[in-house]
Each structure stands twice: as structure tokens, then as C-alpha cells.
C-alpha positions in Angstrom: -17.0 15.9 -0.1 -18.6 12.4 -0.4 -21.9 13.9 -1.4 -20.3 15.2 -4.5 -19.1 11.8 -5.7 -21.1 8.8 -6.9 -19.5 5.5 -8.1 -21.5 4.4 -11.1 -19.7 1.2 -11.8 -16.6 -0.8 -11.0 -15.0 -3.5 -13.1 -11.8 -5.5 -12.3 -9.5 -5.2 -15.4 -6.6 -7.4 -14.1 -5.3 -9.0 -11.0 -1.6 -9.5 -11.0 1.1 -7.8 -9.0 -1.8 -5.4 -8.0 -5.4 -4.8 -9.0 -6.2 -2.7 -12.0 -9.8 -1.4 -12.0 -11.9 0.8 -14.3 -14.5 3.0 -12.6 -17.3 5.2 -13.6 -17.6 8.2 -11.4 -20.4 10.9 -11.2 -18.9 14.2 -9.7 -20.5 17.3 -8.7 -18.3 20.2 -10.1 -17.7 23.4 -8.0 -20.3 25.1 -9.9 -22.9 22.4 -9.1 -23.1 20.8 -12.5 -22.8 17.0 -12.7 -20.1 15.5 -14.8 -19.2 11.8 -15.4 -15.6 10.4 -15.6 -14.0 7.0 -16.4 -10.9 6.2 -14.4 -8.5 3.3 -14.4 -6.7 2.8 -10.9 -3.9 0.5 -10.0 -3.5 -0.7 -6.5 -0.4 -2.6 -5.5 -0.8 -1.9 -1.7 0.7 0.7 0.5 4.3 1.0 1.2 7.1 2.7 3.3 10.3 4.4 2.5 13.2 5.3 4.7 16.4 7.5 4.5 19.3 6.2 6.5 21.6 9.0 7.5 24.9 9.2 9.3 25.2 12.7 10.8 28.9 12.2 11.8 30.1 11.4 8.3 27.2 13.4 6.4 26.4 10.1 4.6 23.2 8.6 3.4 22.4 5.1 2.3 20.8 4.7 -1.1 20.3 1.8 -3.3 20.6 1.2 -7.2 18.4 -1.3 -8.8 16.7 -2.2 -12.1 13.2 -0.7 -12.7 11.4 -1.7 -15.8 9.3 1.5 -16.5 12.3 3.8 -16.6 14.3 1.3 -18.8 11.3 1.2 -21.3 10.9 5.1 -21.3 14.5 6.2 -21.3 16.8 3.2 -21.5 18.0 3.7 -17.9 19.3 0.4 -16.6 18.7 1.2 -13.0 17.3 3.9 -10.6 19.0 5.3 -7.4 16.6 5.3 -4.5 16.0 5.3 -0.8 15.1 2.0 0.6 11.4 1.1 0.2 9.0 -1.7 0.2 5.3 -2.8 0.1 3.7 -3.2 3.6 2.4 -6.7 2.8 0.2 -6.7 5.8 2.7 -5.2 8.3 2.5 -1.9 10.0 4.9 0.6 8.2 7.5 0.8 11.0 7.9 -2.9 11.2 8.1 -3.4 7.5 10.5 -0.7 6.8 12.9 -1.6 9.3 13.0 -5.4 8.0 13.2 -4.1 4.3 16.0 -1.8 5.1 18.0 -4.4 7.0 17.4 -6.9 4.1 18.3 -4.4 1.3 21.1 -2.3 2.8 22.7 -4.7 5.3 22.4 -2.0 8.2 20.5 -2.6 11.5 17.9 0.1 12.0 17.5 1.1 15.5 15.3 4.2 15.9 13.2 4.9 12.9 11.4 8.3 12.9 8.2 8.4 11.3 7.9 11.9 9.2 4.6 11.9 7.2 2.4 9.9 4.7 1.9 10.8 1.0 0.5 9.8 -2.3 3.2 9.9 -5.0 0.8 9.7 -8.0 -2.7 9.9 -6.9 -4.2 10.4 -10.4 -4.1 6.6 -11.0 -2.1 4.9 -8.2 -3.7 3.9 -4.9 -0.4 3.4 -3.0 0.3 5.7 0.0 3.7 5.8 1.3 4.8 6.3 4.9 8.1 8.0 5.0 10.8 7.5 7.8 14.4 8.6 8.7 16.8 6.9 10.9 20.4 7.4 12.0 22.9 4.7 11.2 26.6 4.3 11.7 29.3 2.1 10.3 29.0 -0.1 13.3 25.4 -1.0 12.5 26.3 -3.2 9.5 25.0 -6.6 10.1 25.1 -8.1 6.6 26.1 -7.6 2.9 22.5 -6.3 2.0 21.5 -6.6 -1.6 18.0 -7.9 -1.1 16.7 -11.3 -1.7 17.7 -13.2 -4.9 14.6 -15.5 -4.8 12.6 -12.3 -5.1 14.5 -11.0 -8.0 16.3 -8.4 -6.0 19.9 -7.4 -7.2 20.5 -4.4 -5.2 23.8 -2.2 -5.1 24.3 -0.1 -1.8 25.5 3.4 -2.2 26.9 5.6 0.6 27.2 9.2 -0.8 27.4 12.2 1.3 24.1 14.3 1.5 25.6 17.0 -0.7 26.8 14.5 -3.3 23.2 13.0 -3.4 21.7 16.5 -3.7 24.2 17.0 -6.7 22.9 13.7 -8.3 19.5 15.2 -8.2 20.6 18.4 -10.0 22.6 16.2 -12.6 19.6 14.0 -13.3 21.1 10.9 -11.8 18.5 10.6 -9.1 14.9 10.9 -10.6 12.8 8.8 -8.1 10.3 11.2 -6.4 10.3 9.5 -2.9 14.2 9.8 -2.9 14.2 13.4 -3.9 11.7 14.2 -1.2 13.6 12.5 1.6 17.0 14.0 0.5 15.5 17.5 0.5 13.9 16.9 3.9 17.4 15.9 5.2 18.9 19.1 3.9 16.1 21.3 5.1 15.8 19.7 8.4 19.6 20.0 9.1 19.9 16.3 9.9 23.7 16.5 9.3 26.1 17.9 11.9 29.5 18.4 10.3 31.1 21.3 8.5 31.2 19.4 5.2 27.4 19.8 4.9 27.2 23.4 5.9 26.3 22.9 9.6 
């Protein structure tokens, strides 16, 4: 694959929350012809996301917080998501345990790594590592809500898995990583009680 691709130039456009770069790329097409492209890519660093689930009560932990792009595009004042965060130099498991405890107030004891994935590889460099972990009411160690000095103002939600899946159908949950993990929970049969069809 590398023989098909040649970087012609690379220019830093902006350095802020992440790096925005413009690149010229020469690509050999499948039919053998060469074609040049110009791309802009944005790199904010890799991240991790986790779905906390209680198989006894069939509940999941989600967070609701302000996100500027959906507000600008659709006027949504918040998004409902699974807990997630940037790695900031940590390994994915260490970081997501810390982030989940900070945002949700629940202790994360045994996170299980599922897979990695790019959510928007056409322009964003971020690769997410996805986790699930069981939790129980007894695992609450704090109020959650995130860190005010980092601008976080997070509401914690505990719907059942079925309620969360219905929220996807109604367009209340539109975050891709959240939809992916909720669908995984359903397909993998993570819930044990009759209310979830087990």
C-alpha cells in the first residue's frame, strides 16, 4: 500500500486544541494511473470510550453534555454519550478508568477492551479504543459531573439498555461511539434479566 502513496507536501495550518494540517498526496489508482489530492486533516490525539452496564438492573451509564458542533448545526444544546476522553499520554485502559470515575462517579473495576476504530477517517486522525465494564449501585464513589475547571458540566443518566436503544430510534442519541457500544451491548447479550429479553 505504501508504494501507492507519496506525500508531496505538508503544511501546518493551525495548532490549537489539536493540529490542523494541509497535505498534498500523490496516489496510484487501482488502474495504475497517478492522481494528486489535497487533504486537510485534524489530529486531537487518540481517545477511549466505555459503556458501563449493570446486567442485574439492565441499566447503562450515559452522560449528557454540551457539544458545540451539534449546537451550531442543529441547535442541540447537549448530546447524550457514553463516557469518553482523550488519552493525553496514558494507555487507553488507564485513561478510560480515570475518565469514567471522574465523569460518572462510578468506580470501574474490570474494563474489558473490545476493539479500536476510527469514527471519521476522511479528515480526523483520532482512533478510539472501546471498552465495556460492569458496574453496580455500590460502585458509586462520587457525584461525577466532570471537572469544572476543565469546563465540564456533565449530567449522568442511567436508562435501561432498551430505553437507550429507543432513544437512538427517536433521534435523541446521535453520537456514533455511543450507538456502536449500545448496539454491541444488545448483540452481545450483556444484560441478564427478562426486561431486556434475556
